[in-house]
C-alpha positions in Angstrom: 21.2 31.0 14.0 22.9 31.5 10.7 25.9 29.5 11.7 23.7 26.6 13.0 21.8 26.6 9.7 25.1 26.5 7.7 26.4 23.7 9.8 23.1 21.8 9.2 23.3 22.4 5.5 26.9 21.2 5.4 25.9 18.0 7.4 23.1 17.4 4.9 25.4 17.8 2.0 27.9 15.4 3.6 25.2 12.7 4.1 23.9 13.2 0.5 27.5 12.6 -0.8 27.5 9.4 1.3 24.6 7.8 -0.4 24.4 4.1 0.3 27.4 2.4 -1.1 28.8 -1.1 -1.0 30.8 -0.3 2.1 28.9 2.2 4.1 25.3 3.1 4.9 24.2 6.5 6.3 22.4 6.4 9.6 19.9 9.1 10.4 19.9 10.2 14.1 16.8 10.7 16.2 17.7 12.4 19.5 14.7 11.2 21.5 12.3 8.4 21.0 9.2 10.5 21.2 6.6 11.7 18.7 8.2 15.2 18.7 11.7 13.8 18.5 10.7 11.7 15.5 8.9 14.6 13.8 12.0 16.8 14.3 14.3 14.2 12.8 11.9 13.7 9.9 12.0 17.4 9.1 15.8 17.5 9.4 16.8 14.2 7.8 13.9 13.5 5.6 13.6 10.0 6.9 12.1 7.7 4.3 11.5 4.0 3.4 14.7 1.9 3.7 16.6 4.3 6.0 18.6 3.2 9.0 17.9 5.3 12.1 19.7 5.6 15.4 17.8 6.4 18.6 20.3 8.4 20.8 17.8 8.2 23.7 15.2 5.5 23.5 13.4 6.3 26.7 9.8 7.6 26.5 8.6 5.7 23.5 6.2 2.8 23.4 4.3 0.8 20.8 2.7 3.9 19.2 6.0 5.7 18.8 7.5 2.5 17.4 4.6 2.4 14.9 5.6 5.8 13.6 9.0 4.5 12.5 7.5 1.2 11.2 5.0 3.1 9.1 7.9 5.2 7.6 9.4 1.9 6.4 12.8 2.2 8.2 15.1 -0.7 7.4 16.6 -1.0 10.9 16.6 0.9 14.3 19.8 1.2 16.2 19.6 1.9 19.9 22.2 3.0 22.4 20.3 2.1 25.6 17.4 0.0 26.6 14.0 0.4 25.0 10.5 -0.3 26.4 9.2 -3.8 26.1 6.1 -2.6 24.2 8.2 -0.8 21.6 10.5 -3.9 21.3 7.5 -6.1 20.7 6.1 -3.7 18.1 9.4 -3.8 16.1 9.6 -7.6 16.4 6.0 -8.2 15.3 6.6 -6.0 12.3 10.0 -7.6 11.5 11.9 -4.3 11.8 15.4 -5.1 13.3 16.1 -3.4 16.6 19.9 -3.5 17.1 22.3 -2.4 19.8 24.6 0.2 18.3 27.5 -0.8 20.5 27.6 -4.2 18.7 28.3 -2.5 15.4 31.0 -0.5 13.6 29.2 2.8 13.9 31.1 6.0 13.1 29.8 9.4 14.2 30.7 12.2 11.9 29.5 15.7 12.8 25.7 15.5 13.0 25.3 12.1 11.4 26.6 8.6 11.5 27.6 5.8 9.1 27.8 2.1 9.5 29.7 -0.5 7.6 27.3 -2.4 5.4 28.8 -5.8 6.4 28.4 -5.0 10.0 24.8 -3.9 9.6 23.9 -7.0 7.4 25.5 -9.4 9.9 23.7 -7.9 12.9 20.4 -7.8 10.9 20.8 -11.5 10.0 21.5 -12.4 13.7 18.5 -10.5 14.8 16.3 -12.2 12.2 17.5 -15.6 13.2 16.9 -14.8 16.9 13.4 -13.7 16.2 12.6 -16.7 14.0 13.9 -19.0 16.7 11.8 -17.2 19.3 8.7 -17.6 17.2 9.4 -21.3 16.7 9.7 -21.7 20.5 6.5 -19.8 21.1 4.7 -21.9 18.4 6.0 -25.1 20.0 4.9 -24.0 23.4 1.4 -23.2 22.1 1.2 -26.7 20.5 2.2 -28.3 23.7 -0.4 -26.3 25.6 -3.1 -27.4 23.2 -2.0 -31.1 23.6 -2.0 -30.8 27.4 -5.4 -29.2 27.4 -6.7 -32.0 25.1 -5.2 -34.7 27.4 -6.7 -33.0 30.5 -10.1 -32.9 28.7 -9.9 -36.6 27.7 -9.2 -37.6 31.4 -12.2 -35.7 32.6 -14.7 -37.1 30.1 -15.7 -40.8 30.7 -15.4 -43.2 27.8 -18.6 -44.0 26.2 
């Protein structure tokens, strides 16, 4: 128990020394994407507004679990596997980037990870552009649907 606590303390000291710099950003690890997993990580890492988190296992979580991270104000969520559709939609609708960790230069060091700032910013920008394009397509489809409904209604009603 003592050895584990000392290791945890050393890991926390290491991550504090690696405060966000121009070149690297610390990534706080959440082992499981569950309410308990998030609460444990919050106790251990003191997750706060602007942090980048990594979900080692994103199974089990849905929109409410995603809301926990969103309400904490995390900057981005990195995932190593697939995440539920509901959670993905929740992150997208709140504009919290959900990024695949294997697309980035992520370094695992002891109990924490770091990511190169350039890599993170590039992936966040790609994600933002993809979401904006998706919203534009959805809006265009909605407009076309309204136009089609209007045309159908006009055909049904006789001219006066």
